[in-house]
TIMI-2910 file (N, C-alpha, C, CB; in pm, 1 decimal, decimal comma, always signed):
<rs>
+----------+----------+----------+----------+----------+----------+----------+----------+----------+----------+----------+----------+------+
!      n_x !      n_y !      n_z !     ca_x !     ca_y !     ca_z !      c_x !      c_y !      c_z !     cb_x !     cb_y !     cb_z ! resn !
+----------+----------+----------+----------+----------+----------+----------+----------+----------+----------+----------+----------+------+
!  +3189,4 !  -7914,7 ! +14431,0 !  +3333,2 !  -7947,5 ! +14398,9 !  +3356,0 !  -8015,8 ! +14558,8 !  +3446,0 !  -7790,9 ! +14347,1 !  Met !
!  +3404,0 !  -8123,1 ! +14602,2 !  +3482,2 !  -8123,9 ! +14702,5 !  +3658,9 !  -8149,7 ! +14693,2 !  +3415,8 !  -8217,9 ! +14775,4 !  Phe !
!  +3666,7 !  -8075,2 ! +14817,8 !  +3832,4 !  -8089,6 ! +14853,1 !  +3859,2 !  -8200,8 ! +14906,6 !  +3893,7 !  -7991,4 ! +14949,5 !  Ile !
!  +3907,7 !  -8286,5 ! +14856,9 !  +3981,4 !  -8426,4 ! +14949,0 !  +4139,7 !  -8439,7 ! +14931,0 !  +3915,8 !  -8591,5 ! +14887,8 !  Gly !
!  +4201,3 !  -8430,4 ! +15012,0 !  +4370,2 !  -8436,3 ! +15053,5 !  +4397,2 !  -8293,9 ! +15077,6 !  +4486,8 !  -8499,4 ! +14922,9 !  Gly !
!  +4503,2 !  -8295,6 ! +15016,0 !  +4566,2 !  -8137,1 ! +15045,9 !  +4530,1 !  -8018,2 ! +15015,8 !  +4670,1 !  -8116,0 ! +15002,1 !  Ala !
!  +4532,1 !  -7925,1 ! +15106,6 !  +4432,5 !  -7786,3 ! +15085,6 !  +4467,7 !  -7731,3 ! +14961,2 !  +4450,7 !  -7660,6 ! +15201,3 !  Thr !
!  +4453,8 !  -7686,6 ! +14848,5 !  +4487,0 !  -7614,9 ! +14725,6 !  +4533,1 !  -7471,7 ! +14754,9 !  +4366,2 !  -7613,0 ! +14631,4 !  Ser !
!  +4607,3 !  -7420,6 ! +14707,6 !  +4633,6 !  -7288,4 ! +14696,8 !  +4616,3 !  -7188,0 ! +14607,7 !  +4720,2 !  -7282,2 ! +14710,0 !  Gln !
!  +4534,5 !  -7243,2 ! +14488,1 !  +4543,0 !  -7206,7 ! +14321,2 !  +4399,5 !  -7156,3 ! +14311,1 !  +4578,4 !  -7353,3 ! +14198,8 !  Glu !
!  +4388,8 !  -7074,0 ! +14254,8 !  +4265,7 !  -7032,3 ! +14163,5 !  +4206,9 !  -7103,9 ! +14046,7 !  +4294,0 !  -6917,5 ! +14109,2 !  Arg !
!  +4079,6 !  -7130,4 ! +13984,1 !  +4056,6 !  -7209,6 ! +13927,7 !  +4013,3 !  -7112,2 ! +13831,2 !  +3990,5 !  -7308,5 ! +13980,8 !  Leu !
!  +4057,7 !  -7190,6 ! +13702,9 !  +4056,5 !  -7068,3 ! +13565,2 !  +3971,3 !  -7145,7 ! +13453,9 !  +4243,2 !  -7024,6 ! +13485,7 !  Glu !
!  +3871,7 !  -7102,7 ! +13348,8 !  +3828,8 !  -7160,2 ! +13274,1 !  +3824,0 !  -7058,1 ! +13128,8 !  +3713,9 !  -7213,9 ! +13337,3 !  Leu !
!  +3883,0 !  -7138,2 ! +13037,4 !  +3913,3 !  -7094,7 ! +12887,0 !  +3826,6 !  -7142,8 ! +12775,3 !  +4047,7 !  -7139,6 ! +12848,5 !  Asn !
!  +3736,7 !  -7050,0 ! +12745,5 !  +3632,4 !  -7099,6 ! +12655,1 !  +3664,2 !  -6990,4 ! +12502,4 !  +3454,4 !  -7077,2 ! +12743,6 !  Val !
!  +3690,9 !  -7126,0 ! +12382,5 !  +3779,5 !  -7029,9 ! +12305,3 !  +3618,8 !  -6980,8 ! +12192,0 !  +3958,1 !  -7132,5 ! +12207,4 !  Tyr !
!  +3630,8 !  -6852,5 ! +12154,1 !  +3511,3 !  -6814,4 ! +12053,0 !  +3554,1 !  -6842,3 ! +11903,9 !  +3469,8 !  -6648,7 ! +12066,3 !  Asp !
!  +3411,7 !  -6875,2 ! +11838,0 !  +3438,4 !  -6942,3 ! +11743,4 !  +3452,3 !  -6762,0 ! +11602,3 !  +3291,4 !  -7092,2 ! +11732,6 !  Asp !
!  +3527,0 !  -6781,0 ! +11546,4 !  +3604,0 !  -6889,0 ! +11476,7 !  +3762,4 !  -6921,3 ! +11544,2 !  +3617,6 !  -6838,4 ! +11315,4 !  Pro !
!  +3769,2 !  -7035,0 ! +11578,4 !  +3901,2 !  -7065,8 ! +11618,8 !  +3972,0 !  -7022,8 ! +11522,6 !  +3930,9 !  -7197,1 ! +11648,0 !  Tyr !
!  +4122,4 !  -6990,4 ! +11578,5 !  +4177,1 !  -6968,1 ! +11707,6 !  +4164,1 !  -6833,7 ! +11760,5 !  +4309,3 !  -7001,5 ! +11707,8 !  Pro !
!  +4038,9 !  -6750,4 ! +11806,4 !  +4062,9 !  -6642,4 ! +11820,5 !  +4094,5 !  -6637,2 ! +11977,0 !  +3961,5 !  -6564,5 ! +11763,0 !  Asn !
!  +4171,9 !  -6560,0 ! +12048,3 !  +4232,0 !  -6580,4 ! +12162,3 !  +4093,6 !  -6642,5 ! +12280,9 !  +4313,8 !  -6424,9 ! +12201,2 !  Pro !
!  +4120,5 !  -6724,0 ! +12363,7 !  +4022,8 !  -6764,1 ! +12467,7 !  +3939,7 !  -6681,2 ! +12528,5 !  +4076,7 !  -6815,9 ! +12560,5 !  Pro !
!  +3828,4 !  -6629,5 ! +12569,5 !  +3814,7 !  -6588,2 ! +12699,9 !  +3808,1 !  -6678,3 ! +12826,2 !  +3711,7 !  -6521,1 ! +12697,0 !  Ala !
!  +3851,3 !  -6606,8 ! +12920,1 !  +3883,0 !  -6650,4 ! +13059,6 !  +3862,5 !  -6628,2 ! +13154,5 !  +3954,3 !  -6653,1 ! +13088,7 !  Thr !
!  +3799,7 !  -6682,8 ! +13245,2 !  +3748,6 !  -6637,6 ! +13381,2 !  +3794,3 !  -6715,0 ! +13497,8 !  +3602,8 !  -6641,2 ! +13384,5 !  Val !
!  +3844,6 !  -6610,4 ! +13602,2 !  +3904,5 !  -6674,9 ! +13725,0 !  +3822,0 !  -6672,1 ! +13861,7 !  +4036,5 !  -6606,2 ! +13750,9 !  Tyr !
!  +3849,7 !  -6809,1 ! +13939,5 !  +3790,1 !  -6776,6 ! +14089,1 !  +3893,3 !  -6670,2 ! +14166,6 !  +3778,5 !  -6932,5 ! +14188,7 !  Thr !
!  +3832,9 !  -6589,6 ! +14240,2 !  +3906,7 !  -6490,1 ! +14332,5 !  +3913,2 !  -6579,6 ! +14399,7 !  +3858,0 !  -6359,8 ! +14390,8 !  Thr !
!  +3847,2 !  -6658,0 ! +14505,2 !  +3862,2 !  -6827,2 ! +14551,3 !  +4024,7 !  -6862,4 ! +14544,5 !  +3766,7 !  -6948,5 ! +14424,0 !  Thr !
!  +4125,6 !  -6860,1 ! +14604,1 !  +4254,5 !  -6939,9 ! +14603,9 !  +4269,4 !  -7026,6 ! +14720,2 !  +4373,7 !  -6851,1 ! +14599,2 !  Asn !
!  +4217,4 !  -7073,2 ! +14828,1 !  +4228,4 !  -7131,2 ! +14941,6 !  +4100,6 !  -7205,8 ! +14922,5 !  +4247,9 !  -7040,5 ! +15064,5 !  Thr !
!  +4128,8 !  -7341,5 ! +14949,1 !  +4027,6 !  -7445,6 ! +14898,6 !  +4036,3 !  -7518,1 ! +15028,9 !  +4065,7 !  -7540,0 ! +14751,4 !  Trp !
!  +3938,3 !  -7511,6 ! +15137,5 !  +3950,5 !  -7620,2 ! +15243,4 !  +3962,3 !  -7746,2 ! +15231,8 !  +3866,1 !  -7622,0 ! +15311,3 !  Asp !
!  +4019,5 !  -7818,5 ! +15298,2 !  +4008,2 !  -8000,0 ! +15302,9 !  +3873,4 !  -8059,4 ! +15366,9 !  +4140,7 !  -8071,6 ! +15409,8 !  Val !
!  +3800,1 !  -8094,3 ! +15322,4 !  +3714,3 !  -8149,4 ! +15377,7 !  +3551,8 !  -8093,9 ! +15323,2 !  +3753,8 !  -8131,2 ! +15518,4 !  Gly !
!  +3601,4 !  -7998,9 ! +15247,6 !  +3491,5 !  -7879,0 ! +15273,9 !  +3378,9 !  -7884,8 ! +15103,5 !  +3608,0 !  -7681,6 ! +15298,6 !  Arg !
!  +3318,5 !  -7937,2 ! +15110,6 !  +3190,4 !  -7905,5 ! +14981,0 !  +3217,4 !  -7730,8 ! +14915,9 !  +2983,2 !  -7912,9 ! +15078,0 !  Trp !
!  +3184,0 !  -7704,2 ! +14807,9 !  +3192,8 !  -7577,4 ! +14739,7 !  +3124,8 !  -7617,2 ! +14643,3 !  +3321,7 !  -7515,9 ! +14704,9 !  Tyr !
!  +3026,6 !  -7508,3 ! +14600,8 !  +2922,9 !  -7504,0 ! +14476,3 !  +3034,3 !  -7399,7 ! +14383,0 !  +2730,3 !  -7420,8 ! +14521,8 !  Trp !
!  +3041,7 !  -7448,0 ! +14274,1 !  +3128,9 !  -7363,3 ! +14150,3 !  +3050,4 !  -7411,5 ! +14027,4 !  +3316,3 !  -7408,1 ! +14132,1 !  Leu !
!  +2985,3 !  -7276,0 ! +13983,6 !  +2924,9 !  -7264,3 ! +13845,4 !  +2975,8 !  -7184,1 ! +13760,8 !  +2804,4 !  -7230,3 ! +13844,3 !  Ala !
!  +2990,3 !  -7208,8 ! +13603,2 !  +3019,1 !  -7135,2 ! +13486,4 !  +2906,4 !  -7113,7 ! +13443,5 !  +3100,0 !  -7189,0 ! +13391,4 !  Tyr !
!  +2906,5 !  -6974,7 ! +13412,3 !  +2750,4 !  -6941,7 ! +13304,4 !  +2770,8 !  -6889,9 ! +13168,0 !  +2644,3 !  -6814,0 ! +13367,9 !  Asn !
!  +2726,0 !  -6898,6 ! +13075,4 !  +2744,2 !  -6841,4 ! +12939,2 !  +2596,1 !  -6774,7 ! +12896,5 !  +2796,0 !  -6967,0 ! +12828,6 !  Tyr !
!  +2593,5 !  -6684,4 ! +12923,8 !  +2470,2 !  -6601,4 ! +12858,8 !  +2446,2 !  -6570,9 ! +12698,8 !  +2478,9 !  -6464,9 ! +12918,7 !  Asp !
!  +2436,3 !  -6642,6 ! +12610,2 !  +2411,2 !  -6611,6 ! +12510,1 !  +2387,8 !  -6502,0 ! +12461,5 !  +2354,5 !  -6659,8 ! +12491,3 !  Ala !
!  +2298,4 !  -6470,4 ! +12453,9 !  +2215,1 !  -6296,5 ! +12439,4 !  +2320,4 !  -6192,1 ! +12489,7 !  +2051,1 !  -6269,7 ! +12561,5 !  Ser !
!  +2362,1 !  -6154,9 ! +12605,6 !  +2501,0 !  -6115,5 ! +12611,6 !  +2620,4 !  -6124,9 ! +12574,5 !  +2523,6 !  -6122,2 ! +12670,2 !  Ser !
!  +2666,4 !  -6227,9 ! +12560,9 !  +2764,5 !  -6315,7 ! +12521,7 !  +2892,5 !  -6308,8 ! +12643,5 !  +2811,8 !  -6270,6 ! +12364,3 !  Met !
!  +2817,6 !  -6321,3 ! +12761,9 !  +2836,1 !  -6324,5 ! +12895,5 !  +2886,0 !  -6422,7 ! +12951,3 !  +2744,1 !  -6306,1 ! +12950,9 !  Asn !
!  +3039,8 !  -6435,0 ! +13044,9 !  +3110,8 !  -6588,7 ! +13048,7 !  +3148,2 !  -6532,7 ! +13215,2 !  +3281,3 !  -6638,1 ! +12904,3 !  Leu !
!  +3053,8 !  -6615,0 ! +13316,0 !  +3099,5 !  -6559,3 ! +13421,1 !  +3116,8 !  -6739,8 ! +13511,6 !  +2976,0 !  -6416,5 ! +13485,7 !  Ser !
!  +3187,5 !  -6683,5 ! +13636,9 !  +3220,1 !  -6818,1 ! +13738,1 !  +3185,4 !  -6773,7 ! +13895,6 !  +3407,1 !  -6868,3 ! +13729,1 !  Val !
!  +3148,0 !  -6853,9 ! +13946,6 !  +3025,1 !  -6835,4 ! +14068,6 !  +3084,6 !  -6892,6 ! +14156,6 !  +2872,9 !  -6899,3 ! +14055,6 !  Trp !
!  +3130,1 !  -6929,3 ! +14309,6 !  +3132,4 !  -6970,3 ! +14412,3 !  +3050,6 !  -6960,8 ! +14501,0 !  +3204,9 !  -6948,5 ! +14442,2 !  Val !
!  +3027,8 !  -7041,6 ! +14572,2 !  +2896,1 !  -7038,9 ! +14642,3 !  +2802,1 !  -6933,7 ! +14676,1 !  +2914,6 !  -7081,8 ! +14743,1 !  Asn !
!  +2750,0 !  -6925,8 ! +14508,2 !  +2626,9 !  -6832,0 ! +14520,7 !  +2671,7 !  -6707,9 ! +14493,9 !  +2556,4 !  -6829,9 ! +14655,8 !  Gly !
!  +2834,0 !  -6655,5 ! +14508,8 !  +2860,9 !  -6565,8 ! +14485,3 !  +2981,6 !  -6504,2 ! +14324,6 !  +2886,4 !  -6556,9 ! +14612,2 !  Ile !
!  +2938,5 !  -6430,2 ! +14242,7 !  +2970,6 !  -6402,0 ! +14179,7 !  +3152,8 !  -6331,8 ! +14197,1 !  +2861,7 !  -6353,9 ! +14151,3 !  Leu !
!  +3233,2 !  -6457,1 ! +14095,0 !  +3358,9 !  -6402,6 ! +14117,0 !  +3432,2 !  -6333,4 ! +14024,7 !  +3428,9 !  -6486,0 ! +14152,0 !  Glu !
!  +3401,6 !  -6343,2 ! +13884,8 !  +3468,7 !  -6262,5 ! +13787,3 !  +3365,2 !  -6319,6 ! +13653,2 !  +3658,3 !  -6297,0 ! +13777,9 !  Asp !
!  +3359,7 !  -6230,3 ! +13551,7 !  +3313,0 !  -6235,0 ! +13447,9 !  +3386,9 !  -6125,6 ! +13293,8 !  +3176,2 !  -6210,1 ! +13500,1 !  Ser !
!  +3317,6 !  -6215,6 ! +13174,6 !  +3342,6 !  -6121,7 ! +13028,2 !  +3289,6 !  -6145,9 ! +12964,7 !  +3441,0 !  -6109,7 ! +12953,9 !  Thr !
!  +3295,3 !  -6091,4 ! +12894,9 !  +3223,7 !  -6071,9 ! +12716,9 !  +3294,3 !  -6111,8 ! +12647,5 !  +3194,2 !  -5937,1 ! +12644,8 !  Thr !
!  +3249,3 !  -6223,8 ! +12564,0 !  +3317,8 !  -6282,2 ! +12473,7 !  +3308,2 !  -6199,5 ! +12338,6 !  +3272,4 !  -6419,1 ! +12465,7 !  Met !
!  +3398,2 !  -6241,3 ! +12237,7 !  +3384,8 !  -6140,1 ! +12146,2 !  +3307,3 !  -6239,0 ! +11982,4 !  +3568,4 !  -6057,6 ! +12129,4 !  Thr !
!  +3308,5 !  -6343,5 ! +12048,8 !  +3244,2 !  -6438,0 ! +11940,0 !  +3164,3 !  -6540,3 ! +11995,3 !  +3346,1 !  -6507,8 ! +11854,0 !  Gly !
!  +3077,1 !  -6614,4 ! +11909,0 !  +3003,6 !  -6724,6 ! +11925,3 !  +3095,8 !  -6822,8 ! +12036,0 !  +2973,8 !  -6790,2 ! +11773,3 !  Asp !
!  +3017,1 !  -6905,5 ! +12114,5 !  +3113,9 !  -6975,3 ! +12230,1 !  +3137,2 !  -7106,2 ! +12133,9 !  +3029,0 !  -7014,1 ! +12412,2 !  Ile !
!  +3114,5 !  -7081,3 ! +12056,6 !  +3175,2 !  -7246,8 ! +11926,7 !  +3101,4 !  -7336,5 ! +11878,1 !  +3270,7 !  -7365,3 ! +11982,0 !  Gly !
!  +3132,6 !  -7460,5 ! +11833,3 !  +3035,9 !  -7512,1 ! +11743,4 !  +3057,3 !  -7680,7 ! +11779,6 !  +3068,7 !  -7459,3 ! +11571,4 !  Arg !
!  +2951,2 !  -7731,0 ! +11735,9 !  +2979,0 !  -7860,6 ! +11768,3 !  +2890,8 !  -7943,8 ! +11694,0 !  +2970,8 !  -7884,7 ! +11907,0 !  Asp !
!  +2991,0 !  -7985,5 ! +11551,6 !  +2930,0 !  -8079,9 ! +11445,9 !  +2835,5 !  -8005,9 ! +11365,4 !  +2856,7 !  -8203,2 ! +11507,6 !  His !
!  +2889,2 !  -7850,9 ! +11345,9 !  +2831,9 !  -7774,2 ! +11268,2 !  +2729,0 !  -7675,5 ! +11326,2 !  +2784,3 !  -7849,9 ! +11179,8 !  Gly !
!  +2702,6 !  -7678,1 ! +11428,6 !  +2552,3 !  -7649,2 ! +11508,3 !  +2590,2 !  -7538,0 ! +11623,3 !  +2478,7 !  -7811,3 ! +11595,1 !  Asp !
!  +2538,4 !  -7455,4 ! +11610,3 !  +2602,2 !  -7371,8 ! +11733,1 !  +2539,7 !  -7418,2 ! +11815,0 !  +2599,1 !  -7224,1 ! +11745,4 !  Thr !
!  +2601,0 !  -7396,1 ! +11966,1 !  +2601,8 !  -7454,2 ! +12121,3 !  +2505,2 !  -7345,8 ! +12173,2 !  +2770,1 !  -7458,2 ! +12213,7 !  Ile !
!  +2368,7 !  -7353,2 ! +12222,7 !  +2310,6 !  -7272,8 ! +12276,3 !  +2272,6 !  -7327,2 ! +12428,6 !  +2209,8 !  -7237,4 ! +12188,2 !  Arg !
+----------+----------+----------+----------+----------+----------+----------+----------+----------+----------+----------+----------+------+
</rs>
């Protein structure tokens, strides 16, 4: 991710809905909340299907994780793996 323009003062958030919808979403947040202009960041979200763990990483550092209560969801009737 490259930050151009004004410096952001916000944490990033990812909501993933468990199947069956509408279970409450699993949510992970970055703890990083200041993003410097003109700097590249490595941002990754990971879902481990065997442990049902959702995590967020910034520059190779784990910032948050949560365990989902159901399947990550479906695409045209097939489980996303």
